[in-house]
N, C-alpha and C positions, 0 to 999 in steps of 0.2 A: 690737471691736478689743482691748479690755482683756483679754478672755478669751484671745485669741490670744497676747498678750504674757505673760500669766500661765502659759499652757501652755508657751510657749517657755522661760520661766525655770525651770519645774519640770523640763522635759526636759533643759535644759543642765546643771542640777545633777546629775541622774541620770547623764548621759553622762560627766561628769567623774569620778564615783564608780565607774563600771563599766568603764573602759578601753575605751570605744567610740570609733571614729573618726567624726568629724562634720564637716560643712561646711554653710555656709548662705549665703544671698544675700538682699539687700534690693533691691527695685525700686520706682521711681517712674515712672509713665507719664502723659504729658499729650498730648492730641491736640486739634487745632482744625480743624474742618471747618465745617459750618454751626452746630454747637454745640460747646461745650467739654466735655471729660471729663478728670478727674484721678483717678488710681487709685494706691494703694500695694499692694505685695504682697511676697512673698518665700517663702522655704522653708528647710527644714532636711532634710538627708539624713544618715542614720546607717548605719554598717556595723559588724558585730560578727562576729569569728571565732568560730564555734561548734565547729569541729573543725580538724584539722591543715590540710586543704586546702579547707574549706568556710566560706563567709562568707554572712551574711544582710544584705541591703540594703533599707532602707525610706526613702522620701522623702515629705514632706508639704509642699504648697505652697498658697498662698492669694493671692487678689486681692480688694481691697476698694475700693469706690466712695467717693470723698471728696466730689466735687461734679460737677455736669453732668447732662445728660439721659440719658447713656449709652444711646443709641438703637441700639446694636449695629452701627453702620456703622463702617467704618474698621478700625483695629487692634483685634484681639479682646482687650479687657481683661476682658470679662465672659462669662457663660455665654450659651446660645442665647436665654434670656429676658431678657438685658441685666441680670442680677443679679450681685452679688458671690458668690464661692464659694470653698470650700476643698476640697482633694482629696488623698487618699493616692495619689500618682501613680507611685511606684516601690515595688515589692515583688517581690524576686527572691532566688533562691539562686545563688551564684557559686562554682563548683567549679573549682579550678586544680590541675594536676599537670604538672610540668616545663614544656613549651612549649605545652600545650593548656589552653584555658579554655572552660568551658561555663556559660552564664548562662540560667537558666530563670525566666520570669516577666516582669512589667511592668518595662520598662527604657528607657534612652536608646538610640536606634538611629540610626546615621549610615551610610547607604549612598548610592550614586549616585542612587537613586530615591526615597529616603525620608529625612527628617531631623527634627530636633527643632523646627524652625520656631519659634524662641523670640523672634519679633518681639513677640508679645503678652506678657502678664504671666506666663503659665505656659506652659512649653514642652510640646510634644507628646511623649507617651511611648507605647510600644507593647508589647502582649502578644506576646512572641516567645521563641523558643528559639534561641540563637546559640551556635555553636561556632567557636573560633578556634584555629588551630594555626600556630605559628611555627617549625616544624622546617626549612622551606625558605626561603631568602633570595630576594629579588627577582632 
């Protein structure tokens, strides 16, 4: 946990110095079924304009067991082996020109059939290539 905090501190200092857009979140999760589980987690997402219409997005998220048996039933706080984990879950290129946007790589995806499912500590992300055009109104 101390390593994650130290890494966050170093990254936040670098971000402030490099004019990078950043956002973060902190989560605490508790569940009580037959056993208790308590987990903390969170993440940081950074975006950097690398060209006129091109942006790079990277996101790192973590979930860490505090106490409990974490038997992997109920809300998914942990990995498939019921262990804490950290993941680079967003990594994409975002190209925009006028009313058209193209995102290539691992990203948040919200459609009628698939979504982030962020009930657990870390939301689901998907490897996808999405294109959006807003030239036509509803």
